[in-house]
ZAKOL-161091 format. One record per residue (C-alpha): residue in one letter; z, y negated, x. Coordinates in steps of 0.001 Angstrom, whole numbers, plus 524288, in hexadecimal, padded with zeros to 5 digits. Example, Ala and Ser with C-alpha at 12.3 -4.5 7.8 and 13.67 -1.06 7.14 Angstrom:
a81E78811948300C
s81BE48042483566
! end
This chain:
x636381DD57E1127
x628C81DBBDE0B16
x61D941DD14E14C2
x60EBD1DE4BE14EC
x607BB1E953E1C03
x5F9331E88FE1EE0
x5F03A1F46DE1F65
x5E2CF1F498E2594
x5D9BF1FFEEE227D
x5CB352026EE20DD
x5CBDF1FD0CE1304
x5D17B1EFEDE170A
x5DE4F1E8DFE18D4
x5E96B1EA81E0EFC
x5F70F1E4D5E0D50
x603051EBA2E07BA
x60F931E4CDE03C4
x61B971ED0FE068A
x6292B1EC1BE0C7C
x62F6A1F1B0E18A7
x637481FBFCE1145
x62BC2201CDE09C1
x625EE20EBBE0DDA
x6186420EF9E13B1
x6148A21799E0831
x616B420C03DFEF1
x60E4D20390E07D7
x6032320D58E0738
x604BB20E80DF870
x601D41FFFCDF77A
x5F68D200D6E0109
x5EFDE20C9FDFAD8
x5EA4A205E2DEEA9
x5E40A1FB83DF749
x5DC202055EDFF18
x5CE89208EDDFA0A
x5D011215FFE0120
x5DD9121B61DFF68
x5DE97228D1E05BC
x5E97F226A7E0F8E
x5ED43234D5E11CE
x5E8C02348DE2000
x5EA80225F4E220F
x5F05122027E2E50
x5F76121338E3084
x5F76920B79E3D25
x5FCE71FE88E4199
x5F1181FCE0E4A9A
x5E2721FDA4E47FF
x5D976208DDE4BBA
x5E3B421355E48B1
x5EB4421161E5540
x5F1CB21ECFE5743
x5FE6721883E5BFC
x6006A210F7E4F53
x5F9BF219CDE4537
x60186221FFE3B8D
x5FD8E22AE5E308B
x60028223E1E23C1
x606B922F7CE1D2B
x610CB23036E281E
x6166B22297E25D1
x616232215CE16F0
x6249A22499E15BE
x628B521A5DE1FCB
x62CB120C99E1BDF
x625602006EE201B
x630C91FC56E28C3
x63170209DEE2F19
x623322082AE32FC
x626971FAF3E393D
x61CCD1F3EFE30A3
x61E5F1E54CE2EF4
x618AA1DAE8E2623
x60A201D904E28BA
x6084E1E56EE30D7
x5FA631EAA9E3112
x5F84B1F96AE2FE9
x5EB85200CEE31B6
x5E8EA20B66E279A
x5DEC9215F9E2A09
x5DAAD21FCBE1F98
x5CF2C227EBE1AE1
x5C5AC223B9E1036
x5C63322A32E02CB
x5BF7A22914DF5AD
x5CAEF22118DF09F
x5C2F8214B5DF289
x5BC1B21730DE5A3
x5C90221789DDE5F
x5CD7120B14DE506
x5C0F420427DE108
x5C2B92089CDD2F2
x5D0A220383DD2E3
x5CC1F1F67EDD854
x5C1B81F532DCDD7
x5CBCB1F831DC356
x5D4A01ED6ADC86A
x5C9E01E339DC87A
x5C4731E670DBAE2
x5D15D1E1D7DB51D
x5CB271D45FDB58B
x5C9391D582DA6DB
x5C2C81C9EDDA051
x5C5801BFF8DAADB
x5B7EF1C109DB088
x5AB7D1C90BDB0D7
x5AFAD1D71DDB35A
x5B0D11D8A1DC220
x5ADAF1E4BCDC9DF
x5B4C51E6F8DD68E
x5B75D1EF6EDE259
x5C2061ECEBDEC3D
x5BF2D1E9ECDFA6A
x5C43C1F187E05EB
x5CE661E76FE0995
x5C7641DF7BE1410
x5C4311D4A0E0A68
x5C56E1D020DFC54
x5C50C1D9CEDF115
x5B75B1DBC7DEB90
x5B7061D753DDD76
x5ADF21CF60DD4E7
x5B49E1C246DD370
x5B0911B7BEDC9E4
x5A4EC1AF94DCE8C
x5AD891A389DD024
x5B6501AAF8DD9A6
x5AAC21AFADDE1AC
x5A5AD1A1B8DE23D
x5B2A919BDCDE683
x5B4971A6A6DF093
x5A8ED1A125DF7F4
x5AE961935CDF88C
x5B8A818F1BE02A1
x5BDDD184AADF95E
x5C0C117B25E0462
x5C34716D77DFF29
x5BA7C163D5E0633
x5C0061566CE09A4
x5B88214A26E0DA3
x5BB1614265E1A01
x5C6941393EE1788
x5CB9D12CB8E1DAF
x5D5011350EE25A8
x5C9FA13C3BE2C93
x5C6CE13819E3A9B
x5BA5A13FD3E3CE4
x5ABD213F64E3A16
x5A45414463E2E5B
x5A35D15210E340E
x5B19E15309E37F3
x5BD221587FE308C
x5CBD71568DE3108
x5D81F1597FE295D
x5D52814E72E1FCF
x5C79D15321E1BDB
x5C740161A6E1EE0
x5C54816A7FE12EB
x5D16A16F4EE0BD2
x5D36E17D5AE074D
x5D1E217F51DF87B
x5E079181F0DF704
x5E4C617521DFD64
x5F0C017020DF627
x5EF1B161C7DF99B
x5E15B161BDDF3E2
x5E655167BEDE73D
x5F11E15DA6DE609
x5E7AA15292DE89A
x5DE5815768DDDFF
x5E8D915BB7DD446
x5E51616A1EDD527
x5F13217193DD129
x5ED4717F27DD602
x5E44518428DE084
x5D8F218C35DDB65
x5D89B19B08DDBE5
x5CE3E19B62DE68A
x5D5571910ADEE92
x5E18D19990DEDB7
x5D9811A58EDF13C
x5D3EA19EEEDFD5B
x5E18719A50E012A
x5E6741A85BE0054
x5DAB41AD69E07E0
x5DD871A3BAE12BC
x5EBAD1A827E12EB
x5E9BB1B6EAE12E3
x5DC701B8F9E1931
x5DADA1B0ABE2545
x5CE841B223E2D63
x5D5B41B81BE38DE
x5DABB1C2C8E2FB3
x5CDC41C53EE28DE
x5CEB21D3E3E2B36
x5DAFF1D4FFE22DC
x5D7461CFA7E157E
x5E2721CD72E0BD8
x5DF4E1CB31DFD74
x5E4B21BD6CDFB18
x5E70E1BEDFDEC77
x5F1101C7E7DE657
x5F7261C851DD8D5
x605F51C8D8DD94D
x60C5F1D504DD3C7
x619971D25ADCD78
x61B151DFD4DC734
x623F41EA87DCC31
x61D5A1F6A3DD1C7
x6211D2017EDC85D
x61AE920BBDDD150
x62288208BEDDDA9
x6232421474DE6DE
x62E4721012DEF9D
x636E421B84DEB86
x63F4921539DE0F1
x63F98217BFDD248
x635A52111EDC99C
x6393220365DC51C
x6424A1FFBEDBE5A
x64ABC20A8CDC442
x6468020731DD1F6
x640B01FB8ADD8FC
x63DE71F748DE6F7
x638981EBA6DEE54
x62B5E1F25DDEED0
x629021F37EDE02F
x62FC31E766DDAEF
x628581DA7BDDAB8
x62C9F1CFC7DE3F9
x633A41C380DDF2C
x62A611B99FDD90C
x629D91AAF8DDB09
x6213E1A415DD117
x61A2C197C6DD566
x60FBA18F40DCF6B
x602CE1956FDD347
x5FB6A18CDDDDCF5
x5EDCB191A7DD950
x5E66D19429DCCBF
x5DBDB19E19DC9FF
x5D43A1948FDC16A
x5D4DE185DEDC321
x5CE15180A2DB714
x5C9B21845BDA955
x5BD2B17E36DA458
x5B8B217FA7D9642
x5A9D717FADD9653
x5A9DB17638D8AC3
x5B42A16F7CD8281
x5AECE17643D7645
x5B4411833AD7B4F
x5C22717E16D7AB3
x5C039175BDD6E87
x5BB571816ED66CD
x5C73818935D6AEF
x5D0EC17E65D6794
x5CA8017C3BD5A4D
x5D15E18864D551A
x5DE6718182D5681
x5D8D1174E4D5105
x5D41917BBAD44AB
x5DF1D18588D42A2
x5EB061815DD4A86
x5EC7A18EF9D5097
x5EBF719228D5F0F
x5E06F19909D6587
x5DDCF1A1C6D7158
x5D1161A441D7895
x5CB771AA61D84E6
x5C42A1A194D8E54
x5B6F61A732D9243
x5B0081A127D9DCC
x5AEE41A25FDAC79
x5B47019CE1DB928
x5ADFF192ACDC1C0
x5B17D18AF2DCDDF
x5B9B817EDFDCAD1
x5B5A11741DDD41E
x5C17316B37DD231
x5CA93174CDDD91A
x5C7BB17AD6DE679
x5C23D18863DE3AD
x5C643186B1DD570
x5C27918EFFDC9AA
x5C08818AD2DBB90
x5BFB019311DAF4F
x5B41D18E85DA715
x5B65C191D3D98B3
x5A9EA19455D90F2
x5AFE2199DDD8479
x5BCC319CCCD7DAB
x5BD1F1A9A3D763D
x5C7D71AB08D6C13
x5CCDE1B914D6A7A
x5D3441BDECD5DD4
x5E02A1B6C8D5BF0
x5E9BF1B1B5D51F5
x5ECCB1A359D5402
x5F8F319C5DD4F55
x5FDEF18E66D4FD3
x6065D19119D5BD1
x5FFB419CA9D6259
x5F65A1A7FED60AD
x5F5581B6BFD617E
x5E9DE1BD9DD680D
x5E45F1C974D60F3
x5DCAD1D527D6645
x5CF711D0E5D6B8C
x5C5F21DC23D69C2
x5B9F41D4AAD6E55
x5BF531D02ED7B6F
x5B6FA1D986D8375
x5AA951D595D7C33
x5AD6B1C708D7DE3
x5B0071C909D8C6C
x5A33E1D093D8DE9
x59B651C5F5D8715
x5A1EE1BBA9D8F91
x59EEA1C37ED9BC8
x5906E1C37ED985F
x5913F1B4A6D9860
x5982A1B455DA584
x5A5321AFE1D9FE3
x5B2521B67BD9E1B
x5C0521B38FD9A4C
x5C5CE1A8E8DA30F
x5D20F1A636D9B2B
x5D85D1A3EFD8DF8
x5DB7D19807D85A8
x5E4C61959AD7A60
x5E95A18A09D725E
x5F722184F1D70AC
x5F51D17923D67FE
x5FE1C17245D5E54
x5F9FE16642D56AE
x6026E15A60D59AF
x603281567DD4B57
x5FE67148B4D4E4B
x5F15014B35D476A
x5E9DC145B4D52F8
x5E4F315280D58C8
x5EF9215350D631C
x5F75F15F91D663A
x604E51621FD6BB6
x606B11630DD7A68
x60EE716F43D7C5E
x60B0417354D8A1E
x60F4316A54D9520
x6174716A63DA1A0
x6243D1693AD9A43
x62175174F0D916C
x6174D17EE0D95F3
x608C91802FD988B
x607E718E9AD94FD
x612F2195C5D8E25
x619081A1ACD948E
x611901AAD2D8B71
x604C51A3D3D8E53
x607451A50CD9CF7
x609881B3A0D9B8F
x5FD5F1B4E1D9308
x5F5561AD6FD9D2B
x5FA8D1B65CDA7F3
x5F6BD1C27BDA03F
x5E8EF1BD88D9E15
x5E7CB1BA67DAC84
x5EC551C825DB005
x5E2331CDB4DA69D
x5D7941C53BDACAE
x5D99F1C627DBB70
x5D22B1BE58DC593
x5C9401C75ADCD5B
x5C9511C455DDBDC
x5C56F1CAF2DE87C
x5D0FA1C4B9DEF68
x5DB541CD7BDE960
x5DDF11DB97DECF4
x5DDA31DF25DDE75
x5D18E1D71CDDB3A
x5D9881CE41DD23C
x5E1AA1C1F9DD3A0
x5E7871B9FFDC882
x5DE081B54EDBDEA
x5D4AA1AA7BDBA0D
x5D7F71ABCDDAB86
x5DC4A19E7EDA62D
x5E4FD19AB3D9ABB
x5E1EF18E63D92F4
x5EA7B1886BD886E
x5E61217DE5D7EE4
x5F1BE1756AD7B9E
x5F62A16756D7A0F
x5F5D015D85D852F
x5FFAE152E6D8839
x5F8841494BD7F64
x5F688152A0D7407
x5E8BC1567AD77EF
x5E3A616474D774A
x5E13C16922D8526
x5DE83175DED8C59
x5E716179F3D97B8
x5E3E118520DA0DA
x5ECE018DF9DA8A9
x5EE2B19A8CDB013
x5FA851A1A7DB3C7
x5FDB41A520DC1D6
x5FB491B208DC8A8
x60A261B3A5DC889
x60A1B1B2AFDB9B1
x6000E1BD93DB90F
x6088D1C630DC1C7
x614D51C334DB9D8
x60DEA1C731DAD54
x608391D38BDB36E
x615F81D76ADB7BE
x61B791D428DAA25
x6257A1CAFFDB020
x6242A1BF25DA72C
x6242D1BC9ED9893
x625231B128D8F31
x631871AA11D8B76
x636071A18FD8024
x633BE1958BD8895
x624D8193D7D89C7
x6257118DE5D9768
x62DC2198DAD9D3B
x629CC1A68EDA1B2
x633DE1B147D9F9F
x6363D1BBDDDA9CB
x636C81C9C8DA4A2
x641DD1D30EDA7E7
x640B31DF8CDAFD6
x63D741EC07DA88C
x638F71F9D7DABC3
x62B5F1F562DB016
x62DA41E736DB3B6
x6351F1E183DBF21
x636B31D2C3DBF83
x639301CDEEDCD6A
x640321C171DD113
x637711B623DCCEF
x638DF1A7F3DD0C5
x6304D19C2CDCE87
x62E6919126DD815
x62E47182F8DD376
x62F9717542DD8D5
x63C6416ECCDD497
x63F1116077DD1B9
x6414015E02DE040
x633EF1633FDE41D
x6398A16FADDE9EC
x6349E17D65DE735
x63F3C185ACDE0E5
x63F511937BDDB8A
x6452A1973EDCE7F
x647D01A461DC84D
x63D3B1A7BCDBE56
x646551B049DB636
x647AC1B015DAAC7
x63CFF1A5B5DA8E8
x6347419CB6DB0FB
x62AB0191D8DAD92
x61D43196EEDA9AE
x616CE18BBFDB113
x618E119363DBDC0
x60E7419CE4DB91A
x60481192C0DB49D
x5F87718D95DBB89
x5F1C2181EADB52C
x5E2FE17FFEDB4A3
x5DAA61744DDB125
x5D09A17464DA62B
x5C54C16C13DA156
x5B7D516B87D9B19
x5AB6D16988DA332
x5A53015BFCDA3E0
x597D61622CDA1EC
x59A1416DD0D98CE
x5908B1790ED9A18
x59712183E4D924D
x5912D19164D912E
x592F619119D8268
x58CE41844CD7DD9
x5860818274D70DA
x57E4E175D0D70C0
x57856177A8D6346
x585091780BD5B9D
x5924C1719ED5C2F
x5991717DC7D56FE
x59B7C189E2D5F18
x59BCC197A5D59AD
x5A76E19C54D51B0
x5B24E1A090D5ADC
x5B77D1AE60D5927
x5C46D1B1D6D52A8
x5C5FE1A4F6D4B64
x5C4BE1AA8BD3DA4
x5D2671A5CBD3A32
x5CD23197D6D3A09
x5C41619ADAD2E8C
x5C82A1966DD210A
x5C284191A5D1419
x5B43E18D79D144A
x5B3EB18F6FD230D
x5B79B19DCAD2227
x5AC991A1F9D2B4A
x5AD381966DD349D
x5B51319DC4D3EFF
x5B0631ABACD3C82
x5A5EF1B1C1D453E
x59B901B97FD3DF2
x58D191BD02D3E0C
x58A371B0A6D3677
x590D51A820D40C8
x588B61AE94D4B7F
x57C681AC3BD4374
x5800D19E23D409C
x582CA19B8DD4F06
x5756C1A0DFD531A
x56E8019936D484C
x5752018C5CD4BBB
x573FA18D9CD5A76
x5674A194DDD5CE8
x566FB19861D6B57
x57362190C5D6E8B
x57C6219C88D6D5C
x585D419879D77FA
x592D819C08D71E8
x59C561A643D771C
x5A2A61A91BD69E5
x595661AB2AD6360
x590F21B3CAD6EA3
x59CDB1BCB3D6DFB
x59BE61BDDED5F1D
x58D691C13BD600F
x58F951CB94D6A8B
x59AAD1D195D627B
x590DF1D4C0D57AE
x58B011DF46D6084
x57CF61DC4BD5C58
x5783E1D81AD69D2
x5776B1E294D744A
x57CC71E0D9D820E
x570311DB4AD87C6
x56EBB1D1B4D7C80
x57CC21CD36D7E15
x57A191CB4AD8C9A
x56DF71C347D8946
x5757B1BAEAD7F78
x5803E1B870D8973
x5762E1B54AD93E0
x570031AB39D8ADE
x57D111A4E0D87A6
x580751A472D960A
x5734619FB6D9B2A
x56EA8197E7D8F35
x560E519C10D931D
x5583D19BBDD86FA
x54FDD1A6DBD8C3A
x55BAA1AFC6D8B35
x55D2C1ABADD7CF1
x54EE81AF00D7A2B
x551241BC95D7FDE
x55D2A1BDF6D7732
x5554B1BA44D6B1E
x54BAF1C533D6E0E
x556361CFA1D6F61
x558101D9B8D648D
x566AB1D75BD63C4
x565311C8B9D617E
x55AF81CB14D56E5
x564191D4FCD507D
x56F451CB21D510F
x567191C096D4A60
x562A41CA4DD3FF5
x570901CE70D3CE8
x574F11C03FD3C53
x569E71BCF4D32C6
x56D9D1C85ED2A01
x57BBE1C3C4D29A1
x578991B555D27CB
! end
């Protein structure tokens, strides 16, 4: 039987999942990586505080005994006492290595793990720090049902928690926000009366088999036990979403991206660069604000595309970081002309077909795994992802429209464990078979049948991909104030990797060069607010690091004094001289 044992020591409170037949050695093996100081050679274990001599045993003397032999039950609290060592430094290094896997999701975080009495110490995104300080309670006015004065409060007007289901139904909010879910979990696991025993409320599921199980059997696939094999999985529609809304800073950002299909008929892929802000229309909501779409090297076709190696990714990310933006997601087109010659397109994605194909769901899950959400409320410093996936396709009335999605935390875990793959039917996810390194547990998915009852169905060999999807809303701002605005010209700078569009007399129209940089500066003067121009200019290597910082500061602040300083710099003068010589 699966049970939880709790350990209290000088480095905090820790939980270990085990079963009654496991040895105490296996319990300690799970506990050891969680301890900042891990020398347990002379450690003692007691069922009572203060090392009560009647209940204290030397740890080494009970390692061979099973949990049941020690009369330990679910929820038992044990007191562990041990000496300090220099192992804390190694633990801190390991923690930092875990957190720096954040990749391009956000500004590079630095981190050190706490002792266990509270949340993990990491550098979250600013929007997370801001929402942490809010209680998110939904205020309600006095209604006709109230029978009290202006200063009173009752069940009809008292504030609702941010995860309240009735409020979401009333306001057509399909999912609770990430921070509403986080506060719900905090209320569940960390009640005030148990403040001394903090439990991290967020945890990524692990669906992979433990190939290093030390329960005494042969290595999988020759041996397996209940300790190393993953538990059965029941897939459900995720009730929360990490990001609630996608906002394009201006409609020109999307129009410019879609114009590739309009002029060539081939599909296009891009990375969304921007930042996250609070989304006021959802309690404790988050929106991804897209400031630019960068198009990596790719080969587009009428019905798909192939991404090619992107050698400049690190440079683009570094330039973006100087501007305070980073990758928040990806976008791709799936457009087919209707043939009616009225500008309409086919509607291929709807509730009776699919919203994302199985391969797109798996791709979205991989990108989310590569761009984890950094949080102090997880023991590992990570939980799910804020990386969004947007598809530009046809609407029900033939219009071109963007739709935004994420995949669930379960989808991320299924992909990490290599359990799912695509199938010939776009709406269905195929379950992989067992092999020497992969064990696929029993998987079911829960759905509501035609009678309104919840039923479970076997997910093998396939199950609907919609069980892994989370839908987001998207829009443009009513009062656009984009970071990259160019008031003096109606044309933005040439977008990278579009050379294939050039032909005939317009052979240079889509090809970035020194002359296009020069022309852009000549036509726009000080209005150099274009991400594609900025990246191309930095790639030349003429400006030094400080001059690049100054240029980025000017684009970000739009302070003319910063531009005057840039004009006086040696690198900028050298750039203008080189451009004149190549004019």
